[in-house]
C-alpha positions in Angstrom: 21.3 17.7 2.9 21.1 14.2 1.4 19.6 12.7 4.5 16.0 13.4 3.5 16.5 12.2 0.0 18.2 9.0 1.3 15.2 8.3 3.6 12.7 8.9 0.8 14.7 6.6 -1.5 14.8 3.9 1.2 11.1 4.3 2.0 10.2 4.1 -1.7 12.3 0.9 -2.1 10.7 -0.7 1.0 7.3 0.3 -0.3 8.0 -1.5 -3.6 9.1 -4.6 -1.7 6.2 -4.6 0.7 3.8 -4.1 -2.1 5.1 -7.1 -3.9 4.4 -9.2 -0.8 0.8 -8.0 -0.8 0.4 -8.6 -4.5 1.7 -12.2 -4.1 -0.6 -12.9 -1.1 -3.6 -11.4 -2.9 -2.9 -13.4 -6.1 -2.8 -16.6 -4.1 -6.0 -15.7 -2.4 -7.8 -14.7 -5.6 -6.6 -17.8 -7.5 -8.3 -19.9 -4.8 -11.6 -18.2 -5.5 -14.6 -18.3 -3.2 -16.3 -15.6 -1.1 -13.0 -14.6 0.6 -11.5 -13.9 -2.8 -14.5 -11.8 -3.8 -14.4 -9.8 -0.6 -10.6 -9.3 -1.0 -11.1 -8.1 -4.6 -13.7 -5.6 -3.5 -11.6 -4.4 -0.6 -8.5 -4.1 -2.9 -10.4 -1.8 -5.3 -11.9 0.3 -2.5 -8.5 0.7 -0.8 -6.8 1.8 -3.9 -9.4 4.5 -4.6 -9.3 5.8 -1.0 -5.5 5.8 -0.9 -5.3 7.7 -4.2 -7.8 10.3 -2.9 -5.9 10.7 0.3 -2.6 11.1 -1.5 -4.1 13.7 -3.8 -5.6 15.6 -0.9 -2.3 15.5 1.0 -0.4 16.9 -2.1 -3.1 19.5 -2.7 -2.8 20.8 0.9 1.0 21.1 0.7 2.1 17.7 1.9 5.4 16.3 0.9 6.2 13.3 -1.2 7.8 11.7 1.8 4.4 11.9 3.7 2.6 10.4 0.7 5.1 7.5 0.6 4.8 7.1 4.4 1.0 6.9 4.1 1.1 4.3 1.4 3.7 2.2 3.4 1.5 2.3 6.5 -1.4 0.9 4.5 0.7 -1.7 2.7 2.2 -2.9 6.0 -1.3 -3.2 7.5 -2.3 -5.4 4.5 0.8 -7.5 4.9 -0.1 -8.1 8.6 -3.8 -8.9 7.7 -3.1 -11.2 4.8 -0.3 -13.0 6.7 -2.8 -14.2 9.3 -4.8 -16.2 6.7 
């Protein structure tokens, strides 16, 4: 009974921690300025709009909160991998 709630709680906690990593790496990049920073700022805004739309569509079609969190985590982890390579 509590297994699914526990998993959702853990996933939400991990999402928060992973998001902080991305925020830190992006702030460092943006503070350096230049064309890479401009491209990252544009990408960041575009990603957020697309992710919000995907989450809204998922909820509207009967998706669960756990699936929304899992989708956000997948995107955040991809950003961690991409930004770590720089």
